N, C-alpha and C positions, 0 to 999 in steps of 0.2 A: 504494499500499499504506500510506503513512504517513496518508492521509486516513482510510482504512478504520479503521486501528488507532486514530486520534484519536477517530473517531466511536464505535467500541466503547468505548473508556475513558470517554467522556462518558455513554454509556448506563449503563454499570457504575456510575459515579458516581451518577448519577440513581437508579438502582436501590437503591443502598446508602441514599441520603437518604430514599427512601419507607419503606424497612424501619426506620430509625431514628425517622421521624415517626410511624409507623403507631399505636403506642399512645397518643401524646399526643392523637390524633383520637378516641380512644375515651372521653374523660373523661367526659362527661355523655350518657347513653342518654336519649332521649326517648320518650315514648309514641308508638307508631307506627313507630319504628325498624325497618326490615328487617335480619334478622340472618341468618347462616349459622354453622355449627360453627367454632369459633376454634382457635387454636394449642395451647390448653391443655385441650381436649375430653378428658374422662376417662371418659366413659360408655359406651364401646364404641359400638355401634350404637343400643341402647337404644330401638328404635322410631323413631328418627330417621334415615331413610336418607340417605346422601350426596346433596348437592344440594338438600335440602329447605330452604325458606325459613321463618322464624319472624319474629313481630312483637312487639316490646316491648310489654307490657300494663301494667306498672307497674314502678317502682323499688322495691324492698323496703327494703334497708338494709344498711350494712356492705359495700358492694360487690356486692351481689346484686341481680338482675333478675327479673321473671317475663316469659316468653316463651310465646307461643302459636304452635305450628307450624302450617304448612299442613295437616298431617294430623289437627289437632284437639287434639294432646297440649299441656297447659300444664305448664310446670315451672319451677322457680327455677335460675338459673345464675349463676356468678361473672362479674362485670364489673368487675375491678380488685381484688377481694379477694386480699390477699397477692400482688399483681402478676399475678394470673391472669386470662386471658379465655377462658371456655368458648365464648362466643359472640362474634362480631365483626360490625361493619356488613357487609352485602351490597354489594360493589362489583363492578360496576355494580348498582343496584338492579334487581330483576326487572321485566321489561316488563310493563306492563298490557295486558290482552288487549282488543282492539277491542270496543266495544260493539255489539251486533247491533242493527240498525234495522229 
């Protein structure tokens, strides 16, 4: 029981570390970064269903980025503006479909 408790505590500690680190990883979005809706998403579903992937198409300014979603919609979203993230990197990135031969 002691080993199980120790392992659980290690996992819990690791999980908390990732939560603390997550926003520092979002500092600089690059063209082509794959994203999903983030913790500060405020647009309801607004034509972007859950599980939809987007791609950063440009950095606008003042903590805003342009994203083109897989359904073709392109909009601006907060990426650090006022400490808010409407979108975040997709982890793990979506798998590429195998090419037909």
